[in-house]
N, C-alpha and C positions, 0 to 999 in steps of 0.2 A: 588508231596508232597515231595519226597525224595530230589529233586533238591533244594526246598526252605529251607530244613533243612541244606543242604551243604553250601548254599550261605549266610544264615543268622542265625548263631548259636545263642542259647539263651545267655543272659548275664551271666547266671550261668557257661555255658562252656567257655565264654571269661575269667571270673575271675579264673575259675579253670586251665586255660592255662598259667596264669601269675605265675612268681616266687613269693615266699612269701614276699619278700620285696617289689616288685612291687604291689601286692595286697593291702598290708598295706598302701602304699603311695597313691594309687588311693582312698581308703577310706578315708585317711585323707585330700585329696583334697576336697571331698564332705563335711566332717565335718568342715573344715575351711570355706568353703562357707556358711554353715548353721550358725556357730558361727558369722561370719562377717554380715550376714544378721540380725540375732536376735540382735546383738550387735547395729547395725545401728538402728534398730526400737526402742530400749530402749533409746539409747542416743538421738535421735530425739524426743522421748516422753518426755525426762527430759528437752530438750530445750523448747519445747512449753508450757509445765507446768510453767517453770521458767519465761518465756516471759509473760504468761498470769497473773501470780502472780505479777509481778512487773510493767507491762505496761498495764494491762488490755486489751491486744489485744484479740479482739474476731475474728469473721469470717472475717472482713476486712483485717487483717494481722497485722504483727508486726509493720510496719512503721506508719499505721493508729493509732495504740496504742500510739506510741511515739509522733506523731504530736498532738494527742489530750491531751497529758499529759502537765501540767504546766511546766514552765521553771526549777523550783526548782527541779522537778523529773528528768527532762533530765540531770541534772548536778549531783544530788546525787546518782542516781542508778548506772551510771559508776564509780563513786568514790567508792561506795560499792564493785563493781566488781574488781577494782584495789586493794582495801584494802584487799579483799579475797585472790587474787594472791600473794600480799606481804606477807601476813601471812603464806601462804602455803610454800612460798619460805624460809621464816625463819624456819619453822618447819622441812623441808626437808634438809636444808642446802645448797641448790644449786638452780640456777635459773631454771625455768620452761620453758625457751625461746625456740623458734624454731617452725617451722611449721610442723615438723615430717617426711615429705617426704625425705629430705636430709638424715636424720637419718636412714631411711629405706634403701635408697640406699647404705649408708655406711655399714649397717649391712649386705646387700647381697653381696657386693663385697669385703669388707675387713674383716668382722668380722665372716664370715662362718654362717650368718644367726642368730646371737645371739642378742636378744633383751630381755629386762626385761619386763615381763608381769605385775607385780604389779605396776611398775613405769608407764607403757602405760596406764594401766587402771585409775590409780590415775591422771595422766596428762590429759587423755582424759576427765575425769569427770569434772575437773577444767576448761578445756578449753570450754567445752559445756556451763558451768554456766557462765564464763566469756562473751562468745558471747551473750548469752541470756540477760546478764545485760548491753550489749551495746559495747563490745569490737569489734572494726572494722575488724575482722579477719574471717576466714571461719570455718564452722562447720566440714568440711570434714577432717581437721586434726586429730581430735579425732577418726573418723571412720576408717581412714587409719591406724593409729597406733595400734588401738585395733585389727583389723584384722590381721595385720602383726605380732604383738607380740604373738597372739593366734597361729598362725602358728608356730613361733619360739618355743613356750613353749611346743607344741605338738611333734615337731621334737626333742627336747632335751629329753622329757620324754620317747619317744620310741628310742632314740638313732639312728635317721635317719643319713644315709651318708650325708656329708657337702653338697654335690650337690643338694639333695632332700631338705634338710633344706633350703637352700637359695631359692629354687623354691617355697617352701611352704610359706615362708614369702612374696614372691611376689604375690602368689595367694591370701593371706589374705589382702594385701594392695589394689590390684585390685578389689577384692570383696567388700572391704569396699566403694570404690568410686563408683562401680557399683550399690550398694544398696543405697548409699546416694543420687543419682541423677537419678536412673532407667535407667542406661546407660549400659547394659551388653556388648555390642560390644565395645564401647568407653572406658570402664572401663578394658576390657581385652587388648585392644590395648595400653592403658596407662601404664598398667603393663609390656607389652613387649617392648614398645619403649622407656619409660622413666625410669623404674626401672631396667629392664634386658638389655636394649640396643640391643635387637636382636629380629627378627621375625621367629626364627628357628622353624620348625614343632614340634620338641621335646618338646619345651616350650609351644607352643601354646594350646595343648590340656588341660593340667592341669589348666592353667589360665582361659581358657574359661569355663570349668566345674565349678570352683569355682565362677566365675562371674554370671553364669546362676543360680547356686543354691541360691546364695545370692540375686539376683534380683526377683527370684521367692518368696522367703520369704518376702522381702520388699513389693512386689506387693500384697501378700496375707494378710499381716497384716497392711498395710497402704493404698496404692492406686496405681492403674495402669494407669498412665497418664503421659505425658511429663512434665518436670520440668517447662517449660514456655510455656503457652497457648498464641500463637500469631496469628494475621491475616495470610492469605496465601499471602505471598510476592513473586513476581517474578522479577528477574533481568536478563533479557535476551538481551535487546537492547545494541547495540555495545557502545553507550554512557555510559550506566550503568556499563558495564563491564570495560571501560576505567576509570570510577570513582572507581570501585572496586580495580583496580590496584593501582591507586593513594592512595586510603586509605591503602592498604597493605604497601606501602612505609612509609606513615606518622605513621601509628600505629607500624610498625617495629622499627622506631626510637624511638617512645614513649615506646616501650617494653624494649629497651636497657636503657632508662632512669629509667623505673620502677626497673629493676634489680639493676642498680647503686645506686639508692636512697635507696633501701632496705639495700644494702651492706654498704652504706656510714653511714647511721644512726645507723646501728648494730656495725660497727667498733667504732663510735664515743661513743656510750653508753657503749661499752666494756672497755673503758679507765677510766670510772668512778671508784673511789676508792671502793674496794670490800665491805667496811663496809656500803656503801650507796646503793649498787646494789639492795638490797632487797626492797628499797623503790621506785625503778624506776617504777614498775607497777602501784602503786598508783599515782605518779606524772603523768605518761602518760595518764591514764585513767581519771585523773581529767582535764587534758587539753582537752581531747576528750569530755568530759561531758560539758566543757565550751563552745567549738564550737558547740556542738550540741543544745545549746539554739537557735542558728540562723540556724544551718544546721542539722536538726534532721535526714536526710538520711544518715549521717555518721555513726550512730550507727548500730551495728550488721553486718551480712554479706552482707548486700545490696540487698538481693533477690527482695524486692518490688520496689526498685529504678531501678533496671534492668529491671523488668518487665514493669514498666512505660515508660522506654525509648524504649523498644521493641514495645510498643504500640503507641509510638509517643505522650505520654501525659505529657512530661516534657519540660519546657521552655528552650529556647537556653541559657539564663543566668545560669540556674543551671547546664545544659550540659557542659558548659564551666568551671564552678567553681568547681563543685563536683569531677571530676577526679583527680585534683591536691590535693585538701583538703582530699580526700580518701587516696590518695597515701602517703601524709605526716602523717596521722593518722595511717595508717596501718604500715608504717615503723617504726614509733616512738614506737608503742606498741609491735611490733614484736621484736624490738631492746631491748626495756626495760624488756622483760621477760614474757609477757603475751602470754600464749600458744594458738595456733590457726593455721588455714591453711591460705595460700596465694592464693589458688586457686579461691575461690569465690570473693575475693576482686579484683583479676586481671579481672575476668569477669566484674565486676562493672566499673573498669577503662576502659576497651575496649568498653563496651556497650555505656557508656556516651560519650567517644570520637567519636565513630561511629555515635552516634546520633547527635552530634553537627556537625559532618562533613556532614551528611545528610541534616540538616537544612540549612547549608551555601550553599551546592550544589543546594538545591531547590530554594534558593533565586537568586543564580547566573545563574543557568540553570533550569528554571521552566519546569514542566511537566513530571519529572522523578518519581522514586519510592520514597516513603515516608521515613522519617528519621528512623523509626523503622526497615526498611530493612537494613540500613547502620549500625544501632546499632548492629544487629546480626552480620554482617560482622566484626565490631569492636571486638566483643567478640571472634571470631575464630582467628583473627589477632593478638590480644594480648596474647591469650593461646599459639599460635604457636611461637609467638616472645619470650615470657619469658621461655618457656620449650625447645625450639628449637625441638619440636616434631610435625610436621605438620600433619602426618596421623592421630594420636590419637586425635589432636586438632578439626580436621574436623569431625570426627565420634562422638566426644563427643557432639559438638554443635548440629550436626544433630539430635542425638537422644534426645537431651534436648528440642528441638523445633518440630521435626518431620515434617520439611518442606524440602521435597526432591528437589523441584524446585530451591532452592538457592544453590544446591550442587556445580555447576561450579564456581559462584562467591566465595563461601566459600573456595574452593580448591585454586583458584587463590590468594585470599587474604592471606591464610595461608601460602602458599609457598613463596610469596613475602615478607611477614612480617618476616618470620623466616630467609631468607637470609639477609635482611636488619639488623635485630637485630643481627645475628650472626657476621655480619661485623663489627658492631659498638661495640658489647659486646660479645667477643667470648664465655664467659661462660654463662651457663643458670642460671635460678633462683635457681636451686638445686645444680649444680656443684660448683657455686660460694660460697655457704656456706661451702661446703666441703674444697675447696681451703683455705678458712679462717682458718680451722681448721688443715691446713697442711696435709689433706687427699688427696692424688693423686689418681684419678681414672685411671686404665689402659685402656684409651678410644682407644688406638691403638691396643690392644690385639685382635687378631681374634677370631670369634665365637668359633672355635674348643676348644680354651683354656678355655672358660667360660662354655661350655655345658658339657664337658666330665670329668670323674674323674679318678684317678689314677688307678682304677680297670681295666679300659679298656686296659692298657698296662701292666698290672702286669705279670711278668714271674716268674716261680718257681726257686729256688736256687737248683742246682743240687748237691752241696756238701757243708757241713757244718763240722766244726771241733770243738772239745772240747778245752777249754783253756789249757788243760794239753797236748795237742798234741806236739811231739818233733819238734825242729826246722828244723831238716833235712826233716821230712815229710812235713812241711809246705812249704819248698822251692820246693820239688819235685811236690806237688799238684799245687802250683802256676804256674810252668813252663808248667804243663799239661793244665792249663786253656787257653781259646781263648784270644786273645789280648784285654785288656781293662776290664777283668774280675777280680774280687778280691775275697779273702777268707772271709767268715763270722764266727766268733767264737760265739758259742751259749752255753747256759748251758743245764743241762738235761731236762728242761722244754721247751726248744726252744726259749728262751729269747735271744735277741741279746746283746752280751757283747762288741763286738768291730769288727773292720774291718782290715784286712791285705792286705796292698797294695804292690805290688812287688817294685816299684820304692822306697818306703820309707825304703826298707830293705838295700839298697845300702849304705854302710859304716855305717850300724847300729851297728855291731859288729867288731870293728877293733882288739879286742882280741880274736883270733881263739881258745884259750884254753877254752873259755867260751861257745862255741857252744854246747858242749854235755849237758851243764845244762840249756839251753835256751829252753823255751816252748812258745807256741802260745800266752799266755796271757802276755808274756814279749815283744812282737813285735806288737801287735794289737793296732790300732789307735781308741780311743773312741771319737774322735772329729769329725768324719765324719757325714755330715747332714743326719738326717733320715726323712723320710716321712710317712704319714698314708693314707690309702686308700680312705679316704674321701675328700682329698685335690683335688682341681681342677687342670688341667693341667697347668693353668696359674701360680699357686703357685708352682707346681713341677718345671716349667721353671725358676722360681726365685731362687729356691734351687740350680739348676744346675749353675746358675750364680754365685754362692758363691764357687764354687769347680771346679777343673780340672778333676774330675772322670768322667768316662764314664757311670757308673751306680751308683744308689743310692738304699740302702735297704728300704724296705717298712715294717713296723711293726704295730701291732695293739695297742690298748690302754694299754696292759699289756707288751708291748715291745717284744711280740713274733714275730719272723722273718717270714713274709709271702711270701716274694719274692723280686724282684728287678724291676726297671724301668730304662730303658736305655735313654741316650740323644739323640741318633739317632732316637728312636721311637718316641720320643716327637716332634722332628723337623720334621719327615716324616708325622706325623699326620697333621701338619699345611700346607701341600702342597695340594692344591686343584686340 
């Protein structure tokens, strides 16, 4: 009994053993998971109610309601959605465009986890309504941003360190996608691979906890089943694996086309005069509604069409036409300023391409797997190809379908597609958006710069001097310091006033008669870069790149001197 207590301490003991800041952070990880799960349930409920109201979609699903609608409804309802987005754009004074994921990545890497919760909630609600009214975009954009912005708001409210704020934003976004598609493992890996760019164990725990909590909430309040219910497919024959490899190459090229088309239309529509930009959502959705008279599958996020392709219930003609039509409709609406995700439309694009490939393969080489199996491979291939994230793509599609026997061809397709797509288009669907905003991601920065904060290398200051210290005392103290060490001038409250650097004193006072009247305040440098303990080591490294100093002062938000960080320590931490 005693052994059991020693090896498995209760949760309370574990929490008591954590530092105060760590306890608060882990509680917030759970809270963010709860908020993301509840937010997903609420937003999905709004989606279904709106779809039922405008499309009369019953148990058969959204597409069945659209197909049963008269042509005028297929046109006017999307027009209404575009008009709503245009009106909201005019009210807020700025476009609502973007699929959200790129903005979340920018927030994590560049803005220290800063996201506006009111804007995210407003934009998410408009996005869900627009998708329900027929926008050919994904519902996941609203859920990702709501979860991420909730994490950011909690971090600001409780004044968390920058590193924890960034991680909390990633937790919220990953939990949003996990609850949206019932994919706790895939959602966690998406957060690590796509949002954080690292599989470090320190990051893994919080992401997993948030995703598990959010998924439990959605399973309890909605349903506990895979997103797509498909037959049991098996692709193990060497011929089928060879076809899977070929499909990976083809869909990899198609993925590069997907990314380039999204970017091309976004760049083109960005050049429209500003006074007309608010009308772009209305025009784009009107064109989509017009096309939907003949191709109703274009409306919405495309879940039902993907399901039909996975079940092999779609004709070769539609499988050939719809991917390109969906790509153009999605690109046009995303570039025009209709908010929504690009994740689900990319699954539509890949599933139908894969289904078409399976149909053709069956005609050329009869006796193989059905087209639905290749539709599934197309989904994973296009997801890996557009995100350049093979691991999370495989796990996401596996959890969406729960078909383990397809794991080997899924992995093969994902890796080949990502390699081909990266070769043809170096930027992913998300980094390309940031590049257009002139935001450069530090992709070459090693993990140690992203995962640790300034506090890890903080050293106390051994000697501080007041601004009234005589010049002779300043010189003596400087000469007593180790090489590369400076003196810091602080007031009576410990606030940093300036830095005295030995090399800067050379030739500073050519008139020796003034030396007796000179004090520390006369020779201190107030332009030395300062850093705060919340900064990541990547940001500290960039600060050292702007100065020749060996040490930089670390201050809190009230400019009280906390200590210093040395350049050599930062560089040594980068050596594995």
